[in-house]
Structure formats: C-alpha cells, structure tokens
N, C-alpha and C positions, 0 to 999 in steps of 0.2 A: 132184512140186517143189512148195514152198510157195509158195503163190498170193500176190501181191505182187512175186513176184523176178521177173528176166527171166533173162536167160545164164546157163547154167551155170557152177558156178569147176571149173577147168578146171588141176588139179595133175598137174605129171609130175616124174620125174628128170632128174638132169642129172650131167655128168661135173667134181665140182668140183676145185677145186684144195687143197691141204692141205700145211700142212707136212710135210717129210720131217724125222723126228725125229734119225734118223741124223745128220743136217747143225746140226741148230739145239738137240739137248738136251730139255731139260723145256720142253715147250707151254707150263705156266704163267710162262714166262720170254719169250714172245712174244708175245701173246694179248692183248688190251688192252679198256677196257670201249671202249661207242660216243662219240663224239664229241661230244656234248652234255651229259656229263657231266664231263669232263676240262677241268682249268683249267691254265695256261699252267705253274703249278710241276709238277702231277701228267706235266703232258706232258714237262717234261723228266724225271721223274725214270725214266719208260716210256723215254725215248732210251740212258738212262744203264744200262737195266738188261738191255740185250744188242743187239746192231748189226741184228740181224733183229727185232725189237719191230717188231710188226704199227701200230703208232700213225707209223711214218713212211708209212703207206698212207693211214691211217684220218683221221690231223690232222698231217698232214705241217707243220711250223712254220718259220714265216718265217727267211730266214739272212740277216746283214748285207750281204753282196753282191749280196743278189737285187736284178736292175735292176726289176722290180716285184711288186706285193701278188699276181701270181697264179704267180710265178715257183713257187711249192710245190707245184703240181697237177702242173706237169710234171714234177716232182722225183720225189714221188710215183708218178707213171706208170711213173717210169725205174726208179725201186726194182722196183716191181710187174714189168717186163718184167725184168729182171736176174733176180731170183729165181726166175723159172720158166726161164729159160736156163741158170741156174747151178743148176737140184736144186734150189734150197732150199725150193720148192714144187712137188710134182708131182699132175699130173692123173689124178684117176680113170680105172683104164683100161676102164670101163665106167658107164654110168649108174647110178646108184644116190638114196638118198633118206637122209638120216643123223638116224637119232634121239639128244636132245640134252635130257640132266634136269639137273636144278641143285637140286643137295641146300642149304639153308641153314636157319639160325636167327633169327629172330624172336618177341621179347619169351617167350624163355625157350625156345620148341619148336623143334623140329627139323623142318624140312620136306621133299618132295620136289616141285619140278616138272617133270613129265613134256612132250613133245611134238615134234615133229619138224620139220626143216629140208627143202625143196622149192623148187620154183620154180612162182610159179602165173603163168599169164595174165592180163593188165596189162587192166585195162575203165575207163571214164570213169566218177569218182563217178556213182551216178546210172542207170545204163544197164545193171546189176548185179547181181552177188550180195557184190559187197565194197563194205563200209560203212565212211565214216570216222567217229571220233566228236568227235573234237578240231579245233579249228581250228588254222591254222599262220600262219605267219609269213613273209613274203618275204627276211629274212635268210639264214638255214637252209638255205630253199631253194637260193639262189644258189649258195652255195658250195657244196653237197652235189651241184648241176647243173655246178658247176668241175669238181669230183671226179670225173663217173661222165665225162664230155665228154673228161677226158685218158687216164683208166686204163682208158676200154671195163668196167666191172667194175662188181658188185655187191660191195660188200667187208663190208657188215657186213648183218643181215636186214631185213625187218620182223617186225612182232608179231602174229600173228594167231589172235584169239578164234575157234572154231568150236562147234556144239551136236554133243558127242559122246553115247553109248550111256553106260547104265549098265555098271558090271562084266562080263561075259566078251564082253559083245557092242560093246562099244567098239572105237573104231581104236587106242587105248593103246596095250588089252590086247594086242589081235592085234600090236602091234611092238614091246612087252614083250616076247609070247614066242619073237618072231623074234629078242632081242638074246641070248638065253640063253645059244646057243652062244659067242658073240663076244665079241672082249676090246674095250672100250671104250679111246679115247684120252681122258686127263685134265687138270684143268687147276684149281688151286685158283686165286684172284683175291687182288686187295689185302682185300676184305672177308670175307674167310676161305669165300666161297663155292664149293662143289666141282661143278663142270662137267663133264660125259662124255657122250662119243658116240660111236656104235656107227655102223656102215655097212650101210646093207642094200641086197644087191643084187639080192635072191630077187624072178624078176617075179611069180611068185602074191601075194605080198605086196602086192609094191608097186603090182599092177592091183586087188588089193581098198580098201586105200587111194584112190586115184584113183577108185574106185565109189563107196566110202562118200560121201565129198565132194563128187561134183559137184553134188548138189543141195542143198546145206547154204549158207547165209550163213555169211560168214566178214568178223567185225569186227575191221578194227584198233586190237590195243590200242595199242602201241607203234610211231614211224616213218613217221607222216603222210607226214613232210618228204620222209623217201626217198621213198614210194610215190609222190608227187605229182612227184619230180624226175624219177624210170623215165616214167612218161608224159609229161612234157616233151621226154625224151630220146628217147622211142622217135616222138612228136610232131615232132622233127627230121631225123631220121634217113629218116621217109615224105616230109617236105617235099622232103628232096634226095634222093630214088630210090634209097635206100640201104636199105629196110627190104623184106621181104619175108614169107611166112605165115610161114617158117620162121627169122626171127630168132630168135636168140637175147634180144633188146633185146624181142621180144614179152612177154616174160616178166621178175618180179621174182621174188628170193630171198625168203622169207618160213618165218618158226619157226613153225607150225600150233600149238595149245595145245587141248587143249578146256574148254567151260567149265565142266564140272561135274569140272574135275578139283584134285582137295583140296588140292593144291601150290599153287593160283594164288592169290596174295595182293596187294590191293590198298590199299596203302597210304596214310595221309592227307597233306595237304599244308595244312601251316599255317601262317598269314600273319605274317610279321614289318610292320609299317610303321612308316615314318621321312618327316621333314619335319612333324611335327607339332610342337606345343608342347612343350617338355621339362615343364612344369608339370602336362600331361593328366593327372586322376587318373580311378579307377574310378566318384566319383560323378559326376563329366562322362558318363563313359560311361552309366552307369547313368540319367542325366535324361535323354539322346537318345533311350534305347529304350523306357524306362517307356511309351511309350503303344501300342506293339504288343506290348511282350513282357514273360513273369514272369522276375524277378532276384533269382536268392541271391546273398548274400557268402557266398564258402566260405572267405576266409582272406588271409593275404601270404606270400609266396618260394615255394620250389620246390616244398614239399611240398602247397602249396593248389592250386598247378599242374599235380598229378598228381593230386589228387581231382578237379581238374574234368574233366582228360580220362576219368577212371575213369566219368563220371557219364554223360558224351558216352555213350562205347562200350558203360556198362550199359541206356541209353535206348532205344539203336540206329535214334532218328531222324534225320530230314535236318535239324528244323527246333531244334535245340539247339547250342550253341556253348559255350566260354569265351572270357571277355576279359583281358586280364592289361595292367596298365600299370606303367611304368617308374618311375613318378616316385614314387608309395606303394606297391611291390609287390604290391598286391592283385588276386585273382581272382574273377571273379563267372563263374555258371555263369546264361544265358541260354536261354529258352525264350521262342520266338517265337508268338505267340497268334494273332496279325491279321498276315494275311500276303496280305489285300486289295489292297494299294497292285502287288501285284507282274504286278495283269493289266494296269495302264497302263504300267510300268515297264519290263514286258518284253510288250508284248502281242503281239508279231512271235512269240513261242514259246508250246510248248504248256505244259499244264498243269506235264506231267514235269516239263518244262526247268524253270518256274517255281518248283520244288518242290524241286530238289536245292540240296544245303547251300550249295555255293559258288556257287550261284545267290544266293541267300535274303543267304547275307553279303556279298556284293558289290553287289548292285541295289539289295537293303533296309535294312542296316542299315549298311552302310559309306557307299556311295556318298549315299544319300538320308536319313538319319539323323544319323549320327558327324560326318561330315564337313563338311555342312550346317551343322551345331552348333557346331564346334570348330574349324574354317578349317583354314589349313594346305596344304603341298604333297606329300600323301604320294607314297610311293615304297615298291615292293613287295618283301621277299626271302621264298622261299620254303623250307622246310624240312619234314623228315618226322619228327622228335622232339621231345618234349618238353624234353628237356635243351639239344637248339640254341636252342629256343625261350628256355627261361630265361637260359639266357647270354648273350643279346644283351640281355633285359631287366635283368638284373644287372649287363652291362657299359653300361646306355644308351646302345647305339648304334643302339638302336629304341626309337619312344613305349608299340608297342603290341603285344602279341600276342593274335593270334586263332586259337583251336583252334575245329576243322573236322572233319568226321567224312569220311571218304571214300564219293564213289557207289560202286554194288555193281555187281556185272557186269549184273545186273537193268538196272540204271537205262544202263548203256554200252549194252546190247542195244536196246533200248525207246527209246532216244534216237535210236539208229544207224539201226534200222527206217525211223521217224519223219520220214528225211533231214534231223537237224537235225543239230548240234556243239554240242559239251559249252564250256562255258567257259572258258578258259587255266587249265593245274593242276586239272585237276579229279580224275584218275587220274594215280596213282605203281604202274606196277607191277614187283616187288620180286621176285628182281632182276634188276637190267638183262642182256639178253644180249649175250654176247661177242663182237666182232671180232676174225676171225683165226681162227677154228675152218677155216671152211672157204669159197672165194671162189668166184662165179657170174662165168666169163669171159661178156661179152656179144659177142664177135666172135666 
C-alpha cells in the first residue's frame, strides 16, 4: 500500500437496473447527459425525444401545477418506481461490473476512452484513498440531495481516475479481453459521441479487478457534488438508524478510468468576462500586465485568436495566456515572468496550486492586476472552444476573452494527494458520462 494512504478502496459489482430495449427501442433515444450540462431548452428537447427518456429522472422539470418547487423530485421517484414495475427498467439477475467506452473526435482526431462502472464504498474525504480535486457549491449539492432522498438511487456515476499499469498488465486490458465474446449495448449522444457498454459477470475477472484496485488511490475527476451528496445521504440514514454494514447506501456508483488511458482528454476552460467597460482595449490590458509579464501583440480577429491558442498549446506551460478585447478585436499572447506575488495572494496554497494556469489567471492577472486597473463588475462565462470565445467577443456580449491552458492529469494527482482542491473550472474531462446506462439502487 502506498505511503500516506489510509483505508483501501473497496470496489464491488452490483445488480444494476438497465433499460429493456425491447420496450424502449434505440438506447440513444432514452439516455441523457448529466444534469450539469443541460439547460432548459435542451431539457425540453429530451422530454420530447422519448416518453421514457432518462431526463425525467436525472433532471425532472418544474410543471405549472406543482404545489411547490420540490414536487419535481417526487415525480422523478414515481417515474423510477413505475419504470421498474412496468419492466421499462430491468434488474441484472446477478452482480456485474459494466465496461464502458466512449469513442469521440476532438481537434480532428478520433479517441476511445475506456473504463468500467462499479460501486465503491464511500469514505469521508481525508480518511482514505478517494481524493477530491475541485471545490463544490452548495446549490448543486442540495439539488442532488433532494433527488437521492426521493429516488433512493444513484442515477448517474461519479467519474474516478486511478493509476493503472501499462499494456497487458493493466486492468483495462483485462476487461477488454473479457469483452471480446460479448455484445455491447450502444448509444450515440447529441454530440456524436458513441457510448458502448458490456456487462461482465465473470467472477474471476471481477475478483482480479477488485484486488488490483484495492490499494490504489482514486481521484474524482467529475461528480464531486454527487459524491458529497452520497456521503450526506449515508449520514442521514445512519442517524435515523436505517443503515447497516450491508446497506447499498454505503456505496456510490462510479466510473473508473485509468490515468494512463490514451483516450483521457482534459479540455481547456476559457473565460469570457462581461461587466467591464465596453471601451476596454488591448493596450489597457497590456499596461496592467506589463510589470509582471512579457506581451506579444498577435493581431486582430478570429485568425489571431486561433494563432494565440496555437502558441499556448505549443508552449505547453501553465504560465502562458491569451487575452482578446471586444472593443478593438486584438489578441495578446502573455507570458508571466514574475509570479512572486502569488506567495501573498495564495499564501494558504501549495506552490503547485499557485503555479496552475487558472490560479495565475484569476489570482494574479485578473483580480490583482487587470480588474484593479480597469474597474467594473466582472462576471464570468466558461467555454471550451476558441470559436465560442471569438463569437462572444464579435457580438460584444463580453468585453474580454481569456485563453488558459488546462491542468494536466499530473496536476490533478499532485493537488489531490496534497489534500487541496483546485480552483473552480480547472478541468473539463471530455466527453461527459451518459446518465441512464445503468442505475444503482440504494434500497
């Protein structure tokens, strides 16, 4: 067992609930992305797509006749109950783990990310081998808590990362071999990502997976709110005397992906800033940054934005950024040369945390240098593609665009092992996991 880690990770198979395709037809019609990437318009589209679309469980909508704002959670629970009773969802006849791969394209290349779904025994952060890496917000946690109380189920998985071996010795290779004689279920989502899932019931394979993972750390990549909600729900059951050691609520549904997986992609999360002066120019940005940065004017327009991003990618460091201003359409390539102020601005954080691109961007460049100089009441929007950034600036809905490199897997691991959490919107693991492939009942 690695030094510094406490209790071992307890991964186990379970009897999941899955759609009966003879009733619902194409799996693509009934699955949904997770709640946190669905706006009201997309929610309505999913409702219309199929009468049994999983959106009715994952993100049930408010109805005009609802007596209060919480009625939607009870309605989601009713859908789940009736779908189970009517055979829309069928329970696995025996314990299984679920191998889950996603095939997708990004920046002109096709990638396949492997992994598997199982349940993992809950442990409080700081007491064991499951590590968070991002801060959470109270609003989403309350929403997910209301849902788990009503449905008594894990409807969507946590995304967990673990250090895997290379090649033929890896857990993923073992699972891929086990899948060869099996036929997967398959769904294609609204972004064109192909999701495939195989059901593994072989006891020897499952035992090997459990044994291989029990002394490894697991880092939560996505789903922090759901994990913390599962902890809260378990504590509630325990306080009410409704929890014993064998209760399903001691565990939570998780998707496990090896950190060495070739398809593991972390996308950048760029910042769009509104609430600043509509007359804000690149010259003002440069003047605010010059004491601490080297600045190159790349040019104007969409082509300059793309070139700025190419320079950031080619550099590969966390201390390079792009700034574009709507007023003059000009893009700057910025390199931080002096980050010594971070020792004061983020004194309660490690050097690794202080050197992250998102930390430097917010603590030093924006809060300390730019906003103090140009004023305003800044508000942020987060996007992942360069064209989303340029569209907003061209429309002048935002006054400033900030391009920032994503944190790496190594940063995630180091920050998490140090019991720190990254700044909000530090990582975006693409693609998102689907909800509706398998449900983990807590009853």
